[in-house]
Each structure stands twice: as C-alpha cells, then as structure tokens.
Legacy VTK file of the C-alpha trace (Angstrom):
# vtk DataFile Version 3.0
C-alpha trace
ASCII
DATASET POLYDATA
POINTS 170 float
25.364 -33.718 -3.325
28.367 -31.010 -1.894
27.713 -29.306 -4.992
24.168 -28.891 -4.621
24.333 -27.233 -1.254
26.603 -24.858 -2.041
24.674 -23.942 -5.585
22.206 -23.377 -2.972
23.487 -21.225 -0.966
24.700 -18.964 -3.137
21.197 -18.625 -4.857
19.995 -17.852 -1.318
23.175 -14.774 -0.612
22.464 -14.006 -4.365
18.575 -13.511 -3.588
18.780 -11.752 -0.358
21.726 -9.585 -1.473
19.293 -8.260 -4.435
16.277 -8.292 -2.056
18.329 -5.924 0.234
18.419 -3.399 -2.696
15.004 -3.062 -3.640
13.572 0.203 -2.403
10.785 0.286 0.152
7.494 1.249 -1.214
4.757 2.266 1.471
1.409 2.473 1.313
-0.922 4.088 3.996
-4.082 2.265 5.411
-6.467 5.338 5.802
-8.843 4.259 8.540
-12.126 6.158 7.585
-13.852 9.010 9.010
-10.666 8.655 11.487
-11.604 8.095 14.791
-15.144 7.862 14.299
-15.398 5.486 12.064
-17.664 5.041 9.019
-20.363 6.659 11.204
-23.146 9.428 10.403
-21.745 11.485 11.728
-19.055 12.460 9.521
-18.433 14.717 6.845
-16.432 12.420 5.079
-15.572 15.336 2.275
-13.851 17.422 4.962
-12.196 13.927 6.662
-10.632 12.949 3.096
-9.895 16.583 1.526
-6.217 17.099 2.981
-5.630 13.356 2.549
-3.296 11.866 -1.077
-4.477 8.825 -2.347
-1.986 6.501 -4.081
-2.223 3.368 -5.394
-1.507 0.608 -3.266
-3.150 2.533 -0.563
-6.459 0.997 1.765
-9.517 2.067 3.106
-9.828 0.723 6.229
-14.011 1.393 6.887
-15.202 0.246 10.489
-19.051 0.646 11.568
-21.488 -1.534 12.919
-21.984 -4.266 10.643
-25.865 -4.259 11.760
-26.906 -1.173 10.415
-24.903 -0.018 7.985
-22.451 -0.958 4.518
-20.191 0.147 2.262
-20.737 0.208 -1.340
-18.799 1.302 -4.518
-20.819 3.002 -7.303
-20.075 4.908 -9.754
-20.267 9.164 -9.926
-24.609 9.421 -11.019
-25.325 6.831 -8.351
-22.803 8.373 -5.866
-24.699 11.813 -6.738
-28.471 10.118 -6.001
-27.418 8.191 -3.419
-28.481 5.088 -5.079
-27.033 1.734 -4.298
-29.142 -0.496 -6.334
-26.470 -1.247 -9.114
-23.226 -1.434 -7.470
-20.305 -1.411 -8.527
-18.691 -3.339 -5.469
-20.101 -4.693 -2.320
-17.375 -4.333 0.178
-19.411 -5.504 3.108
-18.114 -8.495 4.394
-20.096 -8.954 7.547
-17.345 -7.907 10.593
-17.450 -4.443 10.022
-14.302 -3.884 9.866
-13.593 -3.987 6.331
-10.403 -2.899 3.848
-10.463 -1.614 0.114
-7.464 -1.755 -1.405
-6.770 1.552 -3.450
-5.247 -0.418 -6.197
-5.872 1.253 -9.568
-5.608 4.558 -10.148
-9.263 6.697 -10.955
-12.155 7.877 -8.647
-13.725 6.067 -5.892
-17.210 6.472 -4.695
-18.820 4.407 -1.525
-21.984 5.132 -0.142
-23.739 2.969 2.749
-26.829 2.421 1.800
-30.011 1.344 3.627
-31.108 5.320 3.601
-27.585 6.460 5.496
-26.157 8.094 2.111
-28.828 11.035 2.478
-27.794 11.733 5.525
-23.808 12.040 4.409
-22.374 8.846 4.630
-20.845 8.989 1.421
-17.245 9.211 0.502
-15.253 10.129 -2.572
-11.959 9.213 -3.134
-9.109 10.322 -6.024
-6.309 8.282 -6.698
-3.348 8.948 -8.360
-0.150 7.104 -8.771
2.675 7.866 -6.569
5.016 10.407 -7.076
8.794 9.906 -7.975
10.802 9.549 -5.546
13.356 13.163 -5.220
15.735 13.477 -6.870
19.718 13.342 -5.250
21.843 16.071 -5.643
24.546 16.281 -7.975
27.241 13.883 -6.848
30.273 16.016 -6.856
33.659 14.912 -9.142
35.527 14.520 -5.958
33.323 12.226 -3.903
33.470 8.403 -3.755
31.691 6.090 -6.162
28.283 5.415 -5.905
29.299 1.823 -5.735
30.860 2.535 -2.583
27.236 3.690 -0.675
25.533 1.522 1.758
23.110 0.839 -0.562
25.570 -1.862 -1.797
28.050 -2.132 0.328
26.341 -4.142 2.903
24.581 -6.703 0.795
27.977 -7.182 -0.903
29.739 -7.838 2.246
26.925 -9.957 2.656
27.779 -11.534 -0.084
31.285 -12.200 0.644
30.957 -13.675 3.822
28.756 -16.165 2.947
30.696 -17.372 -0.007
34.010 -17.386 2.246
32.251 -19.552 5.250
30.630 -22.294 1.986
34.258 -22.442 0.757
35.668 -22.288 4.240
33.593 -25.609 5.039
34.533 -27.573 1.923
38.568 -26.568 2.119
LINES 1 171
170 0 1 2 3 4 5 6 7 8 9 10 11 12 13 14 15 16 17 18 19 20 21 22 23 24 25 26 27 28 29 30 31 32 33 34 35 36 37 38 39 40 41 42 43 44 45 46 47 48 49 50 51 52 53 54 55 56 57 58 59 60 61 62 63 64 65 66 67 68 69 70 71 72 73 74 75 76 77 78 79 80 81 82 83 84 85 86 87 88 89 90 91 92 93 94 95 96 97 98 99 100 101 102 103 104 105 106 107 108 109 110 111 112 113 114 115 116 117 118 119 120 121 122 123 124 125 126 127 128 129 130 131 132 133 134 135 136 137 138 139 140 141 142 143 144 145 146 147 148 149 150 151 152 153 154 155 156 157 158 159 160 161 162 163 164 165 166 167 168 169
C-alpha cells in the first residue's frame, strides 16, 4: 500500500512539473460591437477592421433576444442578407451568446428578421496565431538554457516533493 502512495505522489509531481512547463496560449473574447453590442446602430465592418481574429478566439454577442438573432451564413447569403439557409443558428435565447472561432476560415454572421438590411452583419477572417517571437541568440559564455526558470522551478518542486516522500518512509 505504501508503494502505491509513493508511485501516485511521483506521478502527481511529474504531471505538475509538465503542466508548469507548457506555454500559455491566450485566446481573446471579443464583444461584438463593443459597448453597443449586436445592434442596428453599429457599423460592424468598421468595428472589425482593426482586429485580428485567431483560431481559438471567441465572439460574444450581446443583443435584444426578443428582436434579433445570430445566424451564420455563407458569403453569398451574407451579401444578400438571406437567412433562409443558415450554416448555424447561434441564437440560444438569452441575448448573450458566444461563438467559438475554432476553425481557420472566413465567418459570416447576419441578424435575420430584416435587421441585416440595416447593417447588422459581420464578416471575420480567422487565422492561425502568429508564431511566438524568436529568442535572441545565446552568447557562448552565458549559462545553459537548462538553468532558465522554465526548468528550474518545476525541478525544485519535483525534487522537494520526492525528498518529502523519502523522509516520510525513512
């Protein structure tokens, strides 16, 4: 029984160390239309023009659930404001709906019930995130990357936990 506890603790320590070394990925949640939300008085083309949408980001639609909806359509139906053949109806009834941008492609959203003709439509291009910046070259007299914080802190925790286990059974 004691050996099982030791194995479980070692596995837990290793999992924690690996999790601490995984780089963090940031997704962005965009509130469509900013403070005005998904409403007829917003130019969504202007709202989206200075934003970069990446795979993993989210669109957060805030709107009057009794009057509007969120319909994903193809480009042709986007241009003609046709909601008869949607790709997806993202309206969930609460007036606060989230759309995951989890595929690299163009997305086209309109509001049916006539609001699209007044400008309630949004097109976004979703791209893969840019690669992380490259590190500057390492000088030959600088310490090895093994001493960087990415490896030292998890190693210290792992060694401490293993030492604690050894002392418990000594």
